[in-house]
Structure formats: structure tokens, C-alpha cells
N, C-alpha and C positions, 0 to 999 in steps of 0.2 A: 620897198616894204616887204616884210615877211608876214603873211596873214594866215591865221589859223581858223578853220571852220569846224563847226559841229553839224553833221549831216544826218538827216533821217531819210529812210527810203523803204519802199515796198519792193522787195526783190523778185516778186512773182514773174514779171515779164522782162527781167534783166539777166544778163549773162555774168553776173557777179560784179565785183568791184573793178578788177583790172581791165584796162582797155585791151580789146582783142578784135580780130577780123570777123568773127562769126556772129556778131550780134551786139546790141546796145549794152553798155555797161555804165556804172555810176561814174567812174573816172572819165569816161568819154563825154558824158553829158556835162559834167562840171568843167572840164577843160574847154569844150566847145563853147559853153556859155560864157566862161571867163574871157576867152579869146575875143568873142564878139563884143563883150562889154568893155574890155580894156584896150582892144585894138592892137594886141600883140600876142604871139603864141605863149601858152601857159602850160607848165608841167606841174601836176598836183600829186602829192604823196600822201597815202592814207595809212592809218594805224593798223588796219586789218584788211587782208585781201579776202573778203567774204566771197563764198562760192555762189554760183547761179542759184537763184531762188531764195537765198538767205536775206533776211531783213535787218534793218538797223534803226535804232532811235538815237544812238550816241556815237556814230562813226566820227573819227577826228582826222582832219587832213590839213595840209599846209601847202601854200604856193607863194611865189615871189612875183612882184610886179614893180615896174619902174614908175607907175602912175601913183599919184597921191589921191586917195579916195577915202572918205569916212567909212567906218565899219558898217553903219546902217545902210550906206549906199551899196556896199558889197553884197550884203544880205538881200536887200530889196531888188537890186538890179539883177543879181544872179537868179533869184527865185522867179523873176519875170521871164527868164529864158529857159528854165528847167521844165521837164515834163511833170505831170501830176504825181508821178511815182517817186520823185526826188525833191527834197527841200533842204535849204540851209536854215538852221534854227539858231545859230549863233556865229559870231565872227569877232575876232580880236587880234591885236598885234602880237606876234610871237618873237621871242629872242632869236638872234642869229644862230645860236648853237642848239636850238631846240629842234627835236625830230619827233614826229608823231608816233613812230614805232619804237625807236631806240630809247627815247626818253620815258616811255611808259613803264609803270611799275606793276600794272595789273589790268585785267579786263574782266567784265561781267557779261555773261551770256545767259539767255533764258531759252529753254526748249519747252514748247507747249504741246500737250497731248489732250485730245478730246476723247474722253473715256465714257462713251455712252453708245447705246445701240443705234440710235438714229443719227444721221449725218447733220451737220449744221452749216448752212450757207454763210452764216456770220463768221465762222471759224475755218472755213474750207481752205482759205489761202494762208492761214497762220498757225494751224495746229494739225498734228498727225492724228487721224481718226482711228481709234481702236475700239471696236464695238463689243467690249467685254469689261467686266468689273476689274478694278485695279486695287491692289492692297497697298495703300500709301505707307503703312508701317513697315512692310517688307522692303519697299523702295528706300525708305529712310535708313533702315538697318544696312542695306547693301551700300548706300552712298557713303556711310561712315568709313568704309574701307578705302575710299578714294581720297579722303582728306589727308593733307600732309605732303611731304616730298617723296616721290616715288619714281620708278622707271615706268613710264606709260607706253612702252613699246606695244603692248597688247591692245592699245586704244588709239592707234594711228592708221591712216590709210596706207595701202601697199606702195603708193607712189610718193609717200612723204620722204623728203630728202633732208630732214633736220639732222644736224651734226650730233646732237644728243637727244635722247628721249626722256631725260629726267626733267620733271616739271613739279611745281608746287601748287597744290590746290588748297586755297584758304577756306573755301566753303563749297559744299555740294548739298543743296537744300531742296526738299520736296514740299510743295504746298498746294492747297486747293484754291484756285483763283475764284472760281464760282462752281456751282454744282456741275460735276462732270468734266471740268476743265482743270487739268493738273499741270503745274509749272515745275520744271527742274531748273533751278538757278545755280550756276557754276561761276565761282570767282577764283581765278588763278593768276599767277604771275605771267604765264605765257602758255600757248597751246600748240599742239601738233595738228597736222592736217586732218580734218574730220574728227578730231578728238571729242568734242562736245557731242556730236551726233552719235558717235559710237558709245559714249557714256550713256546717252539717253536710251539707245537701243538695249544696252545691257541692263540698266536699271528698270526699264519697262519689262524686260524678261523676268526680273525678280518680282516685280509687281503683279505679273500675270501667273506667277507660280512655276515658271520654267527654270528659274535659278533661285538660290538662296544667298543670304549675306555672306556666308562662309565661302561659297564658290566664287563670289566676286573678288574676294581677297586672294584666292588661289589663282584666278585668272590674271590679276595684276602681277602677282609674283612670277607667273609662268612666262610673261613677255610674249605670249603666243596670240596673235591676232585672231586666229581661227577659233579660239575658245570664247572670245567676247561676243556680245550680241551684235545684231545687224546694225549697219549704219542707218540711223533714222533719216527720213526724208528731209531735204533741205528746207522746205517751206515752214517747218515748225521752229526753226532756229532764228533768234534775233540777238544782235549785238546790242547790249543795253548801254554800256558806257566803257570808256577807257580811263584808267586812273593814272595820275602822275604824282611825283614827289611834291609834297607841300600843297597839294590841292588838285584840282582838275579844271579843265576848261569850262566855260559857261554851259550849263545844262538847264534848260527851262524846267520848272517844276509845276505840278498841277496847281492852278489858281494864280500862278505868277503873272504879273502884268507884262505884256509884250514890250520889247524894246521900241523906242521911237527915234 
């Protein structure tokens, strides 16, 4: 069987998605839990290799097993073996030729900023605290320059090894989640390493008056990383969902009854 999972996690105490030697990762927890449950080694592949500290509510992954097991058994059995920071919120059978990364047509990320003078314990693990006013209209104007197909070389990490830096952004939207909490929602076909975090740092610079909308367009055209804003901290970033042609895997919605 080839089984697809929707995974949610708090990345605060994790070293990212990909298994590595220097600390716990999401992939490690899933593979270890599956191996214990299925009684054979398991290799799991994810749609996005999120960095240390980054969260997800809609990570998509796939694995294969020789065991016959109902989907609710996969979800319940695996959740019983996972730490509190990781949970499987959906499971279904996947076609043999389906791949969580190569089959994806887009991804949605959200970067959250706490824009108020006082810190917030409630948001401390999930938002970048900026103790100063933010101009949402200025951020929105700056974001408009990023929508469309562009060369995003100025918005990638120095160690990014992507073969091309051209990407298509379908949406870059700014909204107020609640008083003092600003969301930067980015929907694109694919992303470069640290791209969303650099976009967030650049748009926030515009919101704080250190850049204007015209400058963001110039930064994009320059392809010069040194001209863009700082890389925003990882803990403010969350992978919201991964999109696929003809639909998307199971995503629980607010108020939706749980699977049985």
C-alpha cells in the first residue's frame, strides 16, 4: 500500500522536517512511529523540507507498507506513538505514481508578526515580535510587486542550490488576524530556500517605513540578496497547505466532524 498523510506540527523544539543526526525531526518521529507500528522499516517523503523552528498544519507525506491496515488505524496508531508536537490529521491511499513534492501544483505559507509593544506568551512560539507600529497599507503596496512570475534571486538564502530562481507567486496578502497580529499569506507554485522568510522581512521593512513599495520592485529586479530585508525568524512561519491538480488531500476544516 502507498499511504498519504496530512501532518501538523509545532516546530519549536524540532530540527526541521528532514532526518538528521543533531536532533529530533518530524521525519524521524514519523518513520520511527511507523516502523514500530508496522513492524518493518519505513521511509517517508514529505512535500516540503521545512527548517528548524518552522510549523505546519498541512504538511503532506507518503510512505509504503506491505501491511494491510485501515486508514483510521494508520492515523490512530501513529498518533499514539508520536510526541505531543506532531500529529497526523488525515490519511488516505495514494496512487503509485503520486509524489508529495513533484505532484504538487502550489503551496500556501503564512508568516505571523506580533506588532505591539508588549510581548505575548500566547504568540511567543508562533509570531515574530516587533514592538512598533506597522503600516499595513504600505506592506500591501510592497507585496503587489511580488505577485506574478519573477526571478526571485534576491529572495533566497546564500546556500540555496535551486537550478532556477524563477518562481510564480499567485498571491501575497497582508491581513490583521486580531489586534496587533499581522499575517503575511503567500501562495506560490514553488519556493526557494528561506524565500518566504525573506519576503516577510522585506515587507515588514516596508511596513515599518524603512522601504517603500517602489524599492521592493527594484530589489526584485536587482536579483541582489543584500538589498532585500532580513531573513525573518523561523518560528513565525507555518506551512498551511499543499495543493494538487484536481484537488488536495484531506484537510480538516473548523467545525468538521472527526474521522471515525
